[in-house]
C-alpha positions as CSV (number, residue, x, y, z in Angstrom):
1,M,-21.0,3.5,-19.4
2,S,-18.9,4.8,-22.2
3,K,-17.9,2.6,-25.4
4,S,-14.1,3.2,-24.4
5,F,-14.6,2.2,-20.6
6,S,-16.8,-0.8,-21.6
7,R,-13.8,-2.0,-24.1
8,S,-11.3,-1.6,-21.2
9,V,-13.5,-3.8,-19.2
10,R,-13.6,-6.2,-21.5
11,T,-9.9,-6.2,-22.3
12,V,-9.2,-6.5,-18.7
13,A,-11.4,-9.5,-18.0
14,L,-9.7,-11.0,-20.8
15,L,-6.4,-10.6,-19.5
16,S,-7.4,-11.7,-15.9
17,A,-8.6,-14.9,-17.5
18,V,-5.2,-15.3,-19.3
19,I,-3.2,-14.9,-16.1
20,A,-5.6,-16.6,-13.9
21,A,-4.6,-19.9,-15.5
22,P,-1.1,-20.3,-14.7
23,C,-1.9,-20.0,-10.9
24,L,-2.9,-23.8,-10.9
25,A,0.8,-24.6,-12.0
26,I,2.7,-22.4,-9.8
27,S,5.6,-24.3,-8.3
28,A,7.1,-23.3,-5.2
29,G,10.4,-25.4,-6.0
30,S,11.8,-27.9,-3.3
31,V,10.1,-27.9,-0.1
32,S,12.0,-26.4,2.7
33,A,12.7,-28.6,5.6
34,E,11.3,-26.1,8.5
35,T,7.4,-25.0,8.1
36,I,6.5,-22.1,10.0
37,Q,3.6,-19.7,10.5
38,A,3.9,-16.2,9.0
39,Q,4.4,-12.9,11.0
40,L,1.8,-11.1,10.5
41,A,0.8,-7.5,12.0
42,K,-2.1,-4.9,11.9
43,A,-1.2,-1.4,10.9
44,P,0.6,0.6,11.8
45,N,2.5,-2.3,13.5
46,V,5.1,-4.2,11.9
47,P,6.1,-7.9,12.1
48,A,9.2,-8.7,14.5
49,P,12.6,-8.9,12.1
50,I,13.4,-12.5,10.9
51,T,16.4,-13.8,12.7
52,R,17.1,-17.2,11.1
53,T,19.1,-17.5,8.0
54,Q,17.8,-20.7,6.4
55,P,14.8,-20.4,4.0
56,A,11.5,-22.3,5.4
57,T,8.0,-22.7,4.2
58,V,6.0,-19.8,5.5
59,V,2.3,-20.5,6.1
60,V,0.1,-17.4,5.8
61,N,-3.3,-17.8,7.0
62,L,-5.8,-14.9,5.7
63,E,-9.6,-14.5,5.9
64,S,-11.4,-12.3,3.6
65,S,-14.8,-10.7,5.0
66,E,-17.1,-7.9,4.3
67,W,-18.2,-5.5,7.4
68,V,-19.6,-1.8,7.7
69,G,-17.4,0.3,9.8
70,P,-16.3,3.8,10.2
71,I,-14.2,5.8,7.3
72,S,-14.2,9.2,9.2
73,D,-16.0,10.5,12.1
74,D,-19.0,11.2,10.0
75,N,-19.7,8.3,7.8
76,N,-19.4,4.6,7.6
77,Y,-18.7,2.2,4.6
78,E,-19.0,-1.4,3.6
79,F,-15.3,-2.6,3.9
80,W,-13.9,-5.6,2.3
81,G,-10.9,-6.8,3.8
82,L,-8.6,-9.2,5.4
83,N,-8.6,-10.5,8.8
84,G,-10.7,-7.6,10.0
85,T,-8.7,-4.8,9.0
86,V,-8.0,-2.2,6.2
87,P,-5.3,-2.8,5.0
88,G,-4.7,-6.0,5.6
89,P,-2.3,-7.4,7.8
90,M,1.6,-6.9,7.0
91,I,3.3,-10.4,5.9
92,R,7.2,-10.7,6.7
93,V,9.3,-13.3,5.2
94,M,12.9,-14.0,4.2
95,V,14.0,-14.3,0.1
96,G,14.3,-17.8,-0.7
97,D,11.5,-18.7,1.6
98,T,8.5,-20.9,0.1
99,V,5.1,-18.8,1.0
100,E,2.0,-20.9,1.3
101,V,-0.8,-18.9,1.2
102,H,-4.2,-20.2,2.6
103,L,-7.4,-17.6,2.1
104,K,-10.5,-18.5,3.6
105,N,-13.6,-16.4,2.6
106,K,-16.1,-15.9,5.5
107,K,-19.2,-18.1,4.8
108,D,-21.6,-14.9,5.3
109,S,-19.8,-13.0,2.5
110,K,-21.7,-12.0,-0.7
111,R,-18.9,-12.3,-3.0
112,S,-15.8,-14.3,-3.9
113,H,-12.5,-12.8,-3.1
114,N,-9.3,-13.1,-4.7
115,L,-5.6,-12.0,-3.9
116,D,-2.5,-11.4,-6.2
117,F,0.9,-11.5,-4.6
118,Q,3.1,-9.1,-6.5
119,A,6.1,-10.6,-4.6
120,A,6.0,-13.6,-6.8
121,S,7.9,-14.5,-10.0
122,G,7.0,-16.7,-12.8
123,G,3.6,-16.7,-12.8
124,A,0.6,-14.9,-11.6
125,A,0.2,-15.5,-8.0
126,L,-3.8,-15.5,-7.8
127,V,-5.8,-17.3,-5.1
128,N,-9.5,-17.0,-5.3
129,A,-11.8,-18.2,-2.5
130,E,-15.9,-18.4,-2.6
131,P,-18.0,-17.7,0.1
132,G,-17.3,-20.5,3.0
133,K,-14.5,-21.8,1.2
134,E,-10.6,-21.8,1.5
135,A,-8.1,-21.7,-1.4
136,Q,-4.4,-22.0,-1.4
137,I,-1.4,-21.2,-3.5
138,Q,2.5,-21.4,-2.9
139,F,5.1,-19.2,-4.6
140,K,8.9,-18.9,-3.7
141,A,9.9,-15.5,-2.7
142,T,13.1,-14.8,-5.1
143,K,13.1,-10.9,-4.8
144,Q,14.0,-9.3,-1.8
145,G,12.0,-6.0,-1.1
146,L,8.6,-4.7,-0.1
147,F,5.8,-5.4,-2.1
148,V,1.9,-4.9,-2.3
149,Y,-0.4,-7.6,-2.4
150,R,-3.8,-6.9,-3.5
151,S,-7.3,-8.3,-5.0
152,S,-7.0,-9.1,-8.8
153,T,-10.5,-10.0,-10.0
154,A,-11.8,-9.0,-13.7
155,A,-12.8,-5.2,-13.7
156,P,-14.9,-3.7,-12.9
157,A,-15.4,-5.7,-9.7
158,D,-11.4,-5.3,-9.4
159,I,-11.9,-1.7,-8.8
160,Q,-14.4,-2.1,-5.9
161,H,-12.4,-4.7,-4.2
162,I,-9.4,-2.5,-4.3
163,A,-11.4,0.6,-3.5
164,S,-13.1,-1.1,-0.4
165,G,-9.9,-2.6,1.2
166,M,-8.3,-5.7,-0.2
167,Y,-4.8,-5.0,-0.2
168,G,-1.8,-5.0,2.2
169,L,1.9,-5.2,2.3
170,I,4.5,-8.2,2.3
171,L,8.2,-7.6,3.2
172,V,10.8,-9.8,1.8
173,E,14.2,-9.7,3.8
174,P,17.5,-10.3,2.5
175,V,19.3,-13.1,4.2
176,G,20.5,-11.8,7.6
177,G,17.9,-9.2,7.7
178,L,17.7,-5.6,7.3
179,K,19.8,-3.5,9.6
180,P,18.2,-3.0,13.2
181,V,16.4,0.3,14.1
182,E,14.5,1.2,17.0
183,K,11.0,1.6,15.5
184,E,9.6,0.4,12.7
185,F,6.1,1.4,11.5
186,Q,3.6,0.5,8.1
187,V,1.5,2.9,6.4
188,V,-0.8,2.4,3.5
189,Q,-2.5,5.2,1.4
190,S,-5.6,4.4,-0.2
191,E,-8.6,5.8,-2.1
192,F,-12.0,5.7,-1.4
193,Y,-14.7,6.4,-4.0
194,M,-18.2,6.9,-2.7
195,V,-22.1,8.3,-3.7
196,D,-22.3,11.6,-1.6
197,G,-24.4,11.3,1.5
198,K,-25.2,13.0,4.8
199,K,-23.7,12.9,8.1
200,N,-23.9,9.4,9.7
201,D,-24.8,7.8,6.4
202,T,-23.5,4.4,5.5
203,L,-21.8,5.5,2.0
204,V,-21.8,3.3,-1.0
205,F,-19.3,2.8,-3.6
206,S,-19.4,4.9,-6.7
207,N,-17.6,3.6,-10.1
208,Q,-18.5,6.6,-11.9
209,K,-16.3,8.6,-9.1
210,V,-13.6,6.3,-9.8
211,V,-13.6,7.1,-13.6
212,D,-13.4,10.7,-12.7
213,A,-10.8,10.3,-10.4
214,D,-13.1,12.1,-7.9
215,A,-12.1,10.5,-4.5
216,S,-14.3,11.1,-1.4
217,Y,-11.2,9.9,0.9
218,V,-8.0,9.6,0.6
219,V,-6.6,8.0,3.8
220,H,-3.7,6.5,5.7
221,N,-4.5,2.9,7.2
222,G,-8.1,2.7,6.4
223,H,-9.7,5.6,8.3
224,M,-9.6,9.3,8.0
225,T,-8.0,10.0,11.5
226,A,-6.5,6.4,11.9
227,L,-2.9,8.1,12.9
228,V,-4.1,11.5,14.2
229,K,-6.3,10.0,17.1
230,V,-3.4,7.5,17.5
231,P,-0.2,9.1,16.5
232,L,3.0,7.1,16.1
233,R,5.4,7.2,18.7
234,S,9.0,7.8,19.0
235,K,11.9,9.5,20.9
236,V,14.8,11.6,19.9
237,G,18.0,9.5,18.9
238,E,15.7,6.7,17.6
239,T,15.9,5.6,14.1
240,D,12.3,5.1,12.8
241,R,11.9,3.1,9.6
242,W,8.8,3.3,7.5
243,F,7.1,0.8,5.0
244,F,4.9,3.1,3.1
245,G,2.5,1.5,0.6
246,N,0.2,3.1,-2.0
247,A,-2.9,0.9,-3.0
248,G,-4.2,3.4,-5.3
249,I,-6.5,3.3,-7.3
250,N,-5.8,6.7,-9.3
251,F,-3.4,8.6,-7.6
252,D,0.7,8.9,-7.1
253,S,1.5,9.8,-3.5
254,S,4.4,12.3,-3.0
255,W,5.2,11.0,0.5
256,H,6.7,13.6,2.9
257,V,7.1,14.1,6.6
258,I,7.0,17.7,7.7
259,G,10.1,18.9,9.6
260,E,12.1,15.8,8.7
261,M,14.2,14.8,5.7
262,L,14.6,10.9,4.8
263,D,18.0,10.0,6.0
264,R,17.6,6.9,3.5
265,T,14.8,6.1,1.0
266,W,14.8,2.6,-0.8
267,P,12.5,3.5,-4.0
268,R,10.1,1.1,-4.8
269,G,11.1,-0.8,-1.7
270,D,14.0,-2.4,-3.6
271,V,16.5,-3.1,-0.8
272,S,18.9,-4.9,-3.2
273,K,20.3,-1.4,-4.1
274,A,21.9,1.3,-1.9
275,P,19.4,3.9,-0.8
276,L,19.0,7.3,-1.6
277,E,20.2,9.6,0.9
278,G,18.9,13.0,2.4
279,I,15.9,13.4,0.4
280,Q,13.1,15.6,1.2
281,S,9.9,13.6,-0.5
282,T,9.7,10.2,-2.3
283,L,7.2,9.3,-4.9
284,V,5.1,6.1,-4.6
285,P,3.2,5.1,-7.7
286,P,-0.3,3.2,-7.2
287,G,0.4,-0.5,-6.5
288,E,3.8,0.2,-5.2
289,A,5.7,0.5,-2.0
290,T,8.6,2.3,-0.4
291,I,11.0,2.3,2.7
292,S,12.4,5.0,4.4
293,E,14.1,5.8,7.7
294,F,15.2,8.7,9.5
295,K,16.6,9.4,12.9
296,G,14.6,11.7,15.1
297,E,16.6,15.0,16.2
298,M,14.2,17.0,17.8
299,P,11.1,16.6,20.1
300,G,7.8,17.5,18.4
301,T,4.8,16.5,16.4
302,F,5.7,15.8,12.8
303,V,3.3,15.4,10.1
304,S,3.4,12.4,7.5
305,V,1.5,14.0,4.1
306,D,0.9,13.3,0.8
307,H,2.4,16.2,-0.9
308,S,-0.6,16.8,-3.1
309,I,-1.7,19.0,-0.1
310,F,-5.3,19.1,-1.2
311,R,-5.6,15.3,0.0
312,I,-4.8,16.5,3.6
313,E,-8.5,17.4,3.5
314,K,-9.7,14.0,2.4
315,G,-7.6,12.2,5.4
316,A,-4.0,11.7,3.8
317,L,-2.0,12.7,6.7
318,G,-0.8,11.2,10.2
319,L,1.2,12.5,13.0
320,L,4.5,11.2,14.6
321,K,5.3,12.4,18.0
322,I,8.6,12.5,19.4
323,D,9.8,12.7,22.8
324,G,12.9,13.9,24.3
325,P,15.1,16.6,24.8
326,T,15.3,19.9,22.4
327,N,18.7,20.9,20.8
328,P,18.6,24.4,20.2
329,S,22.0,24.3,18.3
330,L,19.8,22.2,15.5
331,F,16.9,24.5,15.6
332,K,15.2,27.3,17.4
333,G,12.3,29.5,16.7
334,L,13.4,33.3,17.0
């Protein structure tokens, strides 16, 4: 390990110690009258839109665990994830809600696991659970938009947590909700760094590959072919809304759907501002998320990609199949 990298590790560890302290004092403000269970959904599904108009205390139950599973058709990997999925489940709440997070760590875990909710303001919303234990935090959802939650332990352990699957999305809806659409999908791009191996091997994490930004896989929804073997489905005339997150660690994502324009895009998930209209791609930095939507106007198979095209070979793509009648006045092959 280089001296500069060692200094970086010590710096991040110090910062982690400093920001961890406020988590014990985070206040959720006045407790809401109604207490409900959070809406959660496994990718690519999305929790149902919120129909209530009054804030509530929303209880989010998450369980961290470690398991060996497929990263591609050729290799396995030891994932560290939440509720048995990578990415972790998407959470949907409303601005003004008090979010109460319960993080349980399975007793057979070898490590403590930790989460940082970037939807929180006024303090570092850190929750840490040792194996077999449960920890809790509360925070007030004061800002509307789409946010990432992710591991936030001291480096270099933090790097391995993120590179093993400890992340997800949380949507904080405005009061009254987002405008209804026919379909909603969640897609999270993430990078995996492993020591090279043979077919059918269970690959192991490589910190050196992280430092070198030499990703073994860059995937959508936790597997190289997650959205290829089971494509997203829509119909001509339906508006599809995408909640797209980038867990990182190293790369920006230039997200693009080949064959479609993004009719409306809320950069960095900020739904408090007017959307950009009619753009071709949108930049999503590591640790960020965006919301885009478009109406399907032609049938066919449309390819969702990171427009750093070489990453397609590492798994950064998915398929959207749109069914319905053709419109030759709009597009036809000659």
